[in-house]
C-alpha positions as CSV (number, residue, x, y, z in Angstrom):
1,M,-10.9,13.4,2.1
2,S,-9.9,13.3,5.8
3,R,-9.1,10.3,7.8
4,V,-12.0,8.4,9.2
5,D,-12.3,8.0,13.0
6,V,-13.9,4.6,12.9
7,S,-13.0,2.0,10.3
8,Q,-15.1,-0.9,9.1
9,L,-11.9,-3.1,9.0
10,D,-12.5,-6.6,10.4
11,P,-11.8,-6.3,14.2
12,E,-9.8,-9.5,14.1
13,I,-7.5,-8.0,11.5
14,A,-7.3,-4.7,13.3
15,A,-6.3,-6.4,16.5
16,R,-3.3,-7.9,14.7
17,L,-1.9,-4.6,13.4
18,K,1.0,-2.9,15.1
19,R,0.7,0.7,14.0
20,T,3.0,3.7,14.1
21,P,2.1,6.4,16.7
22,D,0.1,8.1,14.0
23,G,-1.9,5.0,13.3
24,L,-0.2,3.7,10.1
25,V,1.3,0.5,8.9
26,C,3.9,0.2,6.1
27,A,2.5,-1.2,2.9
28,I,4.8,-2.8,0.3
29,A,3.4,-3.2,-3.2
30,Q,4.8,-6.2,-5.1
31,Q,4.2,-7.3,-8.7
32,R,2.2,-10.5,-8.9
33,G,4.1,-13.3,-10.7
34,T,7.5,-11.7,-10.6
35,G,7.9,-10.6,-7.0
36,E,9.3,-7.2,-8.1
37,V,9.0,-4.7,-5.3
38,L,7.2,-1.7,-6.8
39,M,6.8,0.8,-4.0
40,V,6.2,1.5,-0.3
41,A,3.3,3.5,1.0
42,W,1.2,3.8,4.2
43,M,-2.1,2.5,5.2
44,D,-4.4,3.1,8.2
45,D,-7.2,0.8,9.1
46,E,-9.6,2.4,6.7
47,A,-7.2,2.3,3.7
48,L,-6.6,-1.4,4.4
49,H,-10.3,-2.0,4.7
50,R,-10.9,-0.2,1.3
51,T,-8.1,-2.2,-0.3
52,L,-9.5,-5.5,1.0
53,T,-13.1,-4.8,-0.1
54,T,-12.6,-3.0,-3.4
55,G,-9.5,-4.8,-4.8
56,R,-8.0,-1.4,-5.6
57,A,-4.9,-0.4,-3.7
58,T,-5.8,2.4,-1.4
59,Y,-3.2,4.3,0.7
60,W,-2.9,7.2,3.2
61,S,-0.9,10.1,2.0
62,R,1.1,11.5,4.9
63,S,2.0,14.7,3.0
64,R,-1.5,15.5,1.6
65,E,-3.3,13.9,4.6
66,E,-5.8,12.1,2.4
67,Y,-6.7,8.7,1.0
68,W,-5.6,7.9,-2.5
69,V,-6.4,5.1,-4.8
70,K,-3.3,4.1,-6.8
71,G,-3.8,5.2,-10.4
72,E,-7.0,7.2,-9.8
73,S,-5.6,10.3,-11.4
74,S,-2.6,8.9,-13.3
75,G,-4.1,5.8,-14.8
76,N,-1.2,3.7,-13.3
77,T,-3.5,1.4,-11.3
78,Q,-2.8,-1.5,-9.0
79,Q,-5.3,-4.3,-9.1
80,V,-5.0,-6.2,-5.8
81,H,-4.7,-10.0,-5.9
82,E,-3.5,-10.8,-2.4
83,V,-2.8,-9.0,0.9
84,R,-0.6,-10.5,3.5
85,L,0.3,-9.3,7.0
86,D,3.8,-9.9,8.2
87,C,4.7,-11.9,11.3
88,D,5.0,-8.8,13.5
89,G,1.8,-7.2,12.3
90,D,3.6,-4.0,11.4
91,A,3.7,-4.3,7.6
92,V,1.4,-5.5,4.9
93,L,2.4,-7.0,1.5
94,V,0.0,-6.0,-1.3
95,V,0.4,-8.2,-4.3
96,V,-0.8,-6.4,-7.4
97,D,-1.0,-6.3,-11.2
98,Q,0.6,-2.9,-11.9
99,T,-0.6,-1.0,-15.0
100,G,2.0,1.6,-16.0
101,P,4.7,2.9,-13.8
102,A,4.4,2.4,-10.0
103,C,6.6,5.3,-9.0
104,H,5.5,9.0,-9.1
105,T,8.7,9.8,-11.0
106,G,7.4,7.8,-13.9
107,T,9.7,4.7,-13.4
108,R,8.4,1.1,-13.2
109,T,9.5,0.8,-9.5
110,C,10.6,3.3,-6.8
111,F,13.7,1.1,-6.2
112,D,15.5,1.3,-9.5
113,A,17.4,4.6,-9.2
114,D,19.9,4.4,-6.2
115,V,21.8,1.2,-5.8
116,L,23.6,1.5,-2.5
117,L,25.3,-1.9,-2.6
118,E,25.5,-4.5,-5.4
119,A,27.4,-7.7,-4.7
């Protein structure tokens, strides 16, 4: 599934986004209720539009160059409850209910393996 040229994302939302040169914004998935950071992925306008309209977290895979709905093949879904744009417009926070592991390695979160500093 290749990237779409024209998205149906609300123009007012699209105007607030500050994208990378390849048209992407960083998307942080966070567990609803606990605030646990689950993963980071990328969205273009269309992935954000699909997320907002379907309630299913949809991302753009930079390596596979295709859209993917979290859990579509693994069953480890993300039901979206809230989406927030940060103050700079260069990142979105996707508040979800995660079913199963969020990380492709099979762990709950992508941030539990390498602690670089712990005070």
